[in-house]
N, C-alpha and C positions, 0 to 999 in steps of 0.2 A: 573856596576855589571858584574862579570864574569859568563857567562852562558855556558862555556865550560864543556863538559862531557867526560867521558872515556868509550871506547867501545872495546870489543874484537870481531873481525869478523873472522869467519872461512871460508874455501873454497875460499880464497881471491886471487888466482893466476890469474884468468881471469874472463871474463863475469860479471855476476851480483855481485859476491863477490868483485871483483876488483873495480867495479863502486861504490859499497857501501863504500869501504875504501876511495876512492878518494873524494866522495861527503862529507863524514864526515869530512875529513881533510879540505876541502874547507870551511866548516861551522865553522871551528875553534876548532874542538874537538880533543882529543887525541885518537889514535887508535892503538891497537895491532892487527896485521894481521897474520893469519896462512894460509899456502898454499904451493904448490910446488914452487920451485925456479922459479922466474919470473923476466924478464927484466923490466917489467912495475912496479912491486913492488920495485925493486931496484932504479928505477928512482924516484919514490915517496919518498923513504927513503932518497935519496940525497937532494930532495927538501924540505922535512919536517923532518929535522934532529932530532928535539927534540919532535915532535908530533907523529911520527910513530915508533912503535916498531915491528920488525919482529921476529916472534916466530918460532923456528925450530920444526921439528918433524911431523910424520904421526899420526894424532890424533885418528885414529881408533885402534892404538896400545896403550894399557893402560899406559905403562911405558913412552912412548914418550908424550902422552897427559898430564901426571902428570908433566913431566919435563917442558913442555910449560907453564902450570899453575904456576909452581914454578918460572919460569923466570918472569912471570907477577907479582907474589907476591913480588919478590925481588925488583921490580922497582916501583910499584904503591901500595898505601895503600888500595885502594878501586876500585871498578868497578861499573859503572852506567848502563852499557848495555852489553848484550851478544847477538850477532846476529849469529846464527848457520845457515850457508848456507848448508842445508841438501839435495841439489840437485847436489852438486859438484862431479866431477870425480877426484879430487885431490888425492884420496886414491886408485885409480884404478891402480893396479900393471901391469907392462909390461907382456905380454904373456897371459893375461886372454882370454880364448876362447870366440869367438863371442856370442855363445849361453849362456854364463854365465855372460855377461856384466851387464845386468839389475839386476840380482840377487845380483851381487857383489856390484853394486851401492847402493842398498837398505841395504844390511848387513853392508857394510863399514860405511855408513852414520849413521846407527843405533848405531854402536859402538862409532863412533866419537861424536855423540850427547850425549850419556850417559857419556862418559869420560869428555867431555868439561863442561857439566853442573855440574857434580860432582866437577871438579877442580875449577870452577868459583864461586861456591856457597859462600865460605867464604868471597871472595872479594865483591860479590854482596850484601851480608848481611850488608856490611859497606858502600854501595854506596848511592848516593842521588837519591831517587825515582827510585830504580833499576828495570830493566825490562829485559825480555828475548824475543827475536823474533826468531822463528824457521821457516825456509822457505823451502818448498818442491816443486818439480816439479812432472810431471805426472809419472815419473819413480820411484823416491824415495818415492812416496806416494802409490806405489803398495802394495797390500796385498799378501804376499808371500805364506802363508800356509792356507789351507782350504778356498779358495777364495769364496766358496758359503756361508760361515758363516758371521755373523755380525762382522765388524772390531773390533779387540781387541788389546790391547797394545803389546801382545806377538807376533803378526804377522803383525802389521801395525804401522809404525813409527809416522805418524801424531796422531794416537789415543794414542800411548804411550806418546807423548808430552802432550796431553790434560790431561792424567792421572797424570801428574806432577803438574797440576795447583793448586790444593788445598794445597799441601805441600809448593809450592813456595809462595802462598798467605799468609800462616802462617808466612813466613819470611819477608813479606812485598814486595815481588817481583811479578810484573805483568807478564803475559805470553800472547804473541800474536802468534797464529799459522797461517801461511800463506801457503795455499795449493790450488790445483785445487778443483773444486766442486766434491764431491763424487757422483757417479751415483747411488750407492746403498743406501746411507744415506745422502741426501743433507741437508746442514745446513740452507738453505733458499729456499723459493719458487721462488725467483727472478732468472731469467735466466742469467746464467753466460756466456757471449759471449767472446770467445777468441779475444785478441787484438794483434796488431803488436807492442809489447813491444820491445824496445831496452834495453840493460843492463843499459844504463844511465837513460832512462825514467822510468824504473821500480824501479831503486834505488832511484831516486828523489821522486817518489810516495810513496814508502814504508817508507822512512825517514820522509816524511811530515805527515805520519799517526802515527808515534811513540808517539807523545805527546798525542794522543787520547787514547792510551793504550787499543785498542779494542781487545777482546779475540780472534776473528776470522777474517781473511781477505781471500778473494778468489782471486787467481791469475791464470788466464787462458791466455796462450800465443799462438800465431799462430805458432811460431818457437821456440821450446825448445832450440835448439842449439845457438840461439842468446843470451840467458841468461846463458846457461850452456854448453859452448863448451866442446867437448870431449878432456880431457887432457890425451893423451896416448903417 
């Protein structure tokens, strides 16, 4: 029996995103990868010629995200999983001022998440037990506006993701949100202890939990740069 599935992974040029692509390929799945030009991705494409599809475009730009989704539609009839690496700096433009880096990471990932989810929905609706995993780090989980207020979708990307859960469920699509523990509105009373994750160990752990289809996972890391290197 063929247990191979098809996945679209964003923010795949380095770190955790790249490790997710590599691990999925090693498991025998088909993968579409979006990210900056990357020698490592090119090497994987040469090794996995028929299993890895490299998608062009800056996903925080609506037209380019739509083009990437169309590339995928032209090749695959369905999509089983969408993994949005919403901690990536793949969309960070050259010349962004140092004091604007964190805000740009949040806003660019917000746009990319919205565009990718919209573009992938038609394919996910045709997938086999389709699911979405959205992964955030301490920076992309920041609440940009009115930080003293309770998190809401309009100013907090993890909360925006949770607000999509009901509509996705109606289409038969499960959603897992992977994020650091919120200090203002913790999801559990259990103490979330930061661990010394590597990109490879975190990727293996997250993929091992996919089949459980858990709504929430907490990911705390000692070194954010080990999972999300700054791509500038």
